[in-house]
C-alpha positions as CSV (number, residue, x, y, z in Angstrom):
1,M,0.1,-0.3,-0.1
2,K,1.2,3.4,-0.5
3,I,1.6,6.3,2.0
4,G,-1.8,8.0,1.1
5,E,-3.4,4.8,1.9
6,L,-1.8,4.1,5.0
7,A,-2.1,7.5,6.7
8,R,-6.0,7.0,6.1
9,L,-5.8,3.8,7.8
10,S,-3.7,4.7,10.4
11,G,-5.0,8.2,10.8
12,L,-1.4,9.6,10.9
13,T,-0.3,12.0,8.1
14,P,2.3,11.0,5.7
15,S,5.1,13.5,7.7
16,R,4.6,11.3,10.6
17,I,5.0,8.0,8.9
18,R,7.9,9.1,6.9
19,F,9.2,10.5,10.2
20,Y,8.9,6.9,12.1
21,E,10.3,5.6,9.2
22,R,13.6,7.8,9.1
23,I,14.1,7.4,12.9
24,G,13.7,3.5,12.4
25,L,10.4,2.2,14.1
26,L,9.0,1.7,10.5
27,K,10.9,-0.6,9.3
28,T,9.1,-2.8,7.0
29,V,9.0,-0.1,3.7
30,D,9.7,-1.2,0.4
31,R,11.1,1.2,-2.4
32,R,10.3,0.5,-5.7
33,P,12.1,1.7,-8.9
34,N,9.9,4.8,-9.4
35,G,10.9,5.8,-5.4
36,Y,7.5,5.4,-4.0
37,R,7.5,3.5,-0.8
38,T,5.2,0.8,-0.3
39,Y,4.0,-0.4,3.1
40,P,3.3,-3.8,3.9
41,Q,-0.4,-4.2,5.5
42,Q,1.4,-4.9,9.0
43,A,2.7,-1.5,8.7
44,V,-1.2,-0.3,9.9
45,M,-0.4,-2.2,13.1
46,I,2.6,-1.0,13.7
47,L,1.6,2.5,13.8
48,G,-1.4,1.3,15.9
49,L,1.1,0.2,18.4
50,I,3.8,3.1,18.5
51,T,0.7,5.5,19.3
52,T,-0.8,3.6,21.7
53,A,2.7,3.1,23.4
54,Q,3.1,6.7,23.0
55,R,-0.4,7.3,25.3
56,A,0.6,5.2,27.7
57,G,3.7,7.0,28.3
58,F,6.5,5.3,26.3
59,T,9.0,7.5,24.7
60,L,10.1,6.6,20.8
61,D,13.7,5.1,22.3
62,E,11.8,2.9,24.7
63,I,9.0,2.0,21.7
64,R,12.5,1.5,19.6
65,T,13.7,-0.9,21.8
66,L,10.5,-2.7,22.8
67,L,9.5,-3.4,19.0
68,P,10.8,-6.1,17.6
69,P,11.8,-6.3,13.6
70,D,8.5,-8.3,13.1
71,L,5.6,-9.0,15.2
72,E,5.4,-12.3,15.2
73,H,8.9,-12.4,17.5
74,W,8.5,-10.6,20.8
75,D,10.6,-10.9,24.0
76,H,8.2,-11.5,26.2
77,A,10.4,-10.6,29.3
78,T,11.7,-7.2,28.2
79,L,8.0,-6.6,27.0
80,M,6.7,-7.4,30.5
81,D,10.0,-5.4,32.4
82,A,9.2,-2.6,30.5
83,L,5.5,-2.2,31.2
84,T,6.1,-3.0,35.1
85,R,8.5,-0.5,35.1
86,K,5.9,2.2,33.4
87,I,3.5,1.3,35.5
88,A,5.9,2.2,38.7
89,D,6.4,5.5,37.0
90,I,2.9,6.6,36.4
91,E,2.2,5.5,40.0
92,A,5.2,8.1,40.6
93,L,3.9,10.9,38.9
94,Q,0.8,10.1,40.6
95,A,2.0,10.4,44.3
96,R,3.9,13.5,43.0
97,L,0.7,14.9,41.2
98,A,-1.3,14.5,44.2
99,Q,0.8,15.7,47.0
100,S,1.2,18.6,44.3
101,R,-2.6,19.1,43.9
102,V,-2.5,19.2,48.4
103,H,0.0,21.8,48.2
104,L,-1.6,23.7,45.8
105,L,-4.9,23.3,48.2
106,R,-3.1,24.6,51.2
107,L,-1.8,27.2,49.1
108,I,-4.8,29.0,47.8
109,E,-6.5,28.4,51.7
110,D,-3.5,30.4,52.9
111,I,-3.5,32.9,50.8
112,Q,-7.5,33.5,50.8
113,A,-7.2,33.8,54.8
114,R,-5.5,37.3,54.0
115,P,-6.6,39.6,56.9
116,D,-9.0,42.5,55.7
117,D,-6.6,45.3,56.7
118,M,-3.3,43.4,54.9
119,D,-2.4,44.7,51.5
120,C,-1.2,41.8,48.9
121,A,2.6,42.6,49.3
122,A,2.3,41.8,52.6
123,N,-0.3,38.8,52.1
124,A,2.4,37.5,50.0
125,H,5.5,38.1,51.8
126,R,3.1,36.0,54.6
127,V,2.3,33.5,52.5
128,L,6.1,32.9,51.4
129,T,7.3,32.9,55.0
130,N,4.4,30.1,55.7
131,M,5.6,27.9,53.1
132,L,9.3,28.1,53.9
133,A,8.2,27.8,57.8
134,E,6.3,24.3,57.3
135,Q,7.9,22.2,54.6
136,P,10.8,24.0,53.2
137,E,12.2,20.4,51.9
138,A,8.8,20.1,49.9
139,L,9.6,23.0,47.6
140,D,11.9,22.1,44.5
141,V,13.5,25.6,44.3
142,T,17.2,26.8,44.5
143,S,17.9,29.6,46.1
144,D,18.4,31.6,42.4
145,D,14.9,30.7,42.2
146,I,13.6,32.5,45.1
147,R,11.5,35.6,43.9
148,L,11.9,38.8,46.5
149,L,9.4,42.0,46.6
150,D,11.3,44.7,46.2
151,K,10.7,48.0,48.0
152,T,8.1,49.2,45.3
153,N,6.6,45.7,45.6
154,R,7.5,44.7,42.0
155,R,8.4,41.1,41.8
156,Q,12.1,40.2,40.8
157,S,14.1,37.1,39.9
158,V,17.3,37.2,42.2
159,S,20.4,35.4,40.6
160,P,23.7,35.2,42.1
161,G,24.4,38.5,39.8
162,R,21.7,40.4,40.3
163,R,21.9,40.0,44.2
164,K,24.8,42.4,43.6
165,K,23.3,45.2,41.8
166,M,20.2,44.8,44.1
167,A,22.5,45.3,47.1
168,S,23.9,48.5,45.5
169,R,20.7,50.5,45.5
């Protein structure tokens, strides 16, 4: 079959199909004397596997190592190991996302608890102080990433070279 038909059957664009061929994921391609690519019916299944694996979170490099030269010779142990590792990765990501959700909900609650007589800059300082006091290890922030409020209440990013400039003001 030609690339147009393969694109129609797989739901992928011809450029995507050529990309998968170029990076070695789609190997079952023949060239006719006129330069046209021809694909076997198996190419539809391979493209479906690639698409499904990407949706499951596999990288193209991971997919390349898992796909056998032909669909008749799967390495069962390697496949099961990769699937098990991907599930562990997903579970770790879910745990991090759940933790991030909890942190964000606490942050929203803390921001909304601003006393009526407090302006936004003072509230931001209060919230940041509370965040750092409660769980500084939970923040994935380096000293170069910290944002401060200067005297004019503008947010500024502070990097090592910038600290000297601010100190000389």
